[in-house]
C-alpha positions as CSV (number, residue, x, y, z in Angstrom):
1,M,-0.2,0.1,-0.3
2,K,2.8,2.1,1.1
3,N,4.9,1.5,-2.6
4,L,1.6,2.9,-4.4
5,L,1.1,5.9,-2.0
6,Y,4.3,6.7,-3.3
7,K,3.8,6.4,-7.5
8,I,0.9,7.9,-6.5
9,M,2.7,11.0,-5.6
10,I,5.6,10.8,-7.6
11,S,2.9,10.8,-10.5
12,S,1.2,14.4,-9.1
13,I,4.6,15.9,-8.9
14,Y,5.3,15.1,-12.3
15,T,1.7,16.4,-13.3
16,A,2.3,19.5,-11.3
17,Q,6.1,20.2,-12.3
18,N,5.1,19.8,-16.0
19,N,1.8,22.3,-15.9
20,G,2.5,25.4,-17.4
21,Y,0.7,27.6,-15.5
22,M,1.8,26.3,-11.7
23,S,5.1,25.0,-12.6
24,D,7.0,27.9,-10.5
25,I,4.5,26.9,-7.3
26,W,4.9,22.5,-8.3
27,K,5.2,21.8,-4.6
28,F,2.4,23.1,-3.4
29,A,0.0,22.2,-6.7
30,S,1.1,18.4,-6.5
31,G,0.4,18.3,-2.6
32,F,-3.1,20.3,-3.7
33,Y,-3.7,17.7,-6.5
34,F,-3.6,14.4,-4.1
35,A,-5.4,16.1,-1.5
36,F,-8.1,17.5,-3.4
37,A,-8.4,13.5,-5.3
38,T,-8.1,11.8,-1.8
39,S,-10.8,14.0,0.2
40,I,-13.0,12.9,-2.4
41,Y,-12.2,9.3,-1.1
42,V,-12.6,10.7,2.1
43,I,-15.9,12.3,1.6
44,F,-17.1,9.4,0.3
45,V,-16.2,6.9,2.9
46,Y,-17.5,9.5,5.2
47,L,-21.0,9.1,4.1
48,I,-20.8,5.5,3.6
49,L,-20.0,5.4,7.7
50,N,-22.4,8.3,8.6
51,N,-25.9,7.6,6.5
52,Y,-26.0,3.8,6.1
53,I,-23.9,2.6,8.8
54,L,-23.9,4.6,11.5
55,D,-27.7,6.2,11.4
56,G,-26.6,9.5,11.9
57,G,-23.6,9.0,14.3
58,L,-21.2,11.1,12.7
59,D,-23.4,14.1,12.7
60,F,-21.5,15.8,15.5
61,L,-18.5,16.0,13.3
62,T,-20.1,18.8,11.1
63,I,-19.3,22.7,11.4
64,T,-22.0,24.7,11.3
65,F,-20.2,28.1,11.5
66,I,-21.7,29.9,8.8
67,S,-25.3,30.0,7.5
68,E,-25.1,28.8,4.2
69,R,-25.0,25.3,3.9
70,A,-22.1,25.3,0.6
71,Y,-19.8,27.5,2.5
72,N,-20.1,24.7,5.6
73,F,-19.3,22.2,3.4
74,V,-16.1,23.8,1.9
75,L,-15.2,24.9,5.5
76,N,-15.4,20.8,6.8
77,A,-13.7,19.7,3.6
78,G,-10.9,21.7,4.3
79,M,-10.8,21.7,8.3
80,Y,-11.5,17.6,8.1
81,S,-9.4,16.5,4.8
82,I,-7.8,19.5,2.6
83,T,-5.2,20.0,4.7
84,P,-4.1,17.4,7.1
85,I,-4.1,15.5,4.0
86,M,-1.3,18.5,2.6
87,L,0.6,18.5,5.9
88,L,0.7,14.8,5.2
89,H,2.4,15.3,1.8
90,Y,4.8,18.2,2.9
91,F,5.8,15.9,5.8
92,L,6.0,12.3,4.0
93,F,7.3,14.1,0.5
94,L,9.0,17.5,0.4
95,R,10.9,17.7,3.9
96,H,14.4,17.1,3.5
97,D,13.4,16.6,-0.5
98,K,12.5,13.2,-0.1
99,F,10.7,13.5,-3.1
100,K,14.5,13.6,-5.6
101,V,15.0,9.9,-3.5
102,L,11.9,8.5,-4.7
103,I,11.9,9.8,-8.1
104,K,14.9,7.8,-8.8
105,Q,13.1,5.0,-7.1
106,Y,10.3,4.9,-9.2
107,K,11.8,6.1,-12.3
108,N,8.7,4.1,-14.5
109,Q,5.9,5.7,-12.5
110,Y,7.5,9.5,-13.5
111,N,4.8,10.2,-15.6
112,K,0.5,11.7,-15.5
113,K,-0.8,8.2,-16.4
114,L,-1.3,6.6,-12.8
115,F,-2.3,10.0,-11.1
116,A,-4.9,10.5,-14.0
117,W,-6.3,7.4,-13.0
118,Y,-6.1,7.9,-9.3
119,F,-8.1,11.1,-10.1
120,I,-11.1,9.9,-12.7
121,I,-11.5,7.1,-10.4
122,A,-11.9,10.0,-7.6
123,L,-14.1,11.9,-9.7
124,I,-16.3,9.1,-10.5
125,F,-16.9,8.4,-6.9
126,M,-17.7,12.0,-5.9
127,F,-20.7,11.9,-8.8
128,V,-21.5,8.5,-6.7
129,S,-21.6,10.3,-3.5
130,L,-23.9,12.8,-5.4
131,F,-26.6,10.0,-4.5
132,L,-26.1,8.8,-1.4
133,K,-27.8,11.1,0.6
134,V,-30.0,10.4,2.6
135,E,-32.9,12.5,3.1
136,K,-34.4,12.3,6.8
137,T,-38.3,12.9,7.3
138,S,-39.1,14.4,11.0
139,L,-42.7,13.7,12.4
């Protein structure tokens, strides 16, 4: 599992470095690409656990700071998934330039293919999760 994570990250770093618009901030971009895709998986698992297994047992985690529902979702996604995953990305790959060693070790994955599949499957999970919302009626 760790090797697959390293391969996906090396592919994400290649994708960010070779992006013409964000090639100068590729360290941030590679972390954000990976965090965005992984947060979709985290939200999908959360929806399955909360709606079908625990029957709303994880609702206490939801922060309702802002009155708009869409802004609350962005705040929760940033607090619980995107920011921690980006910090994990920094400590595992970018700190002390560990990515240079990993690029040499996983030279075959230094392309956009693996991360593209990871991202496309995450988008499919995102669209599937739109249909996992359970409407609860109160009497």
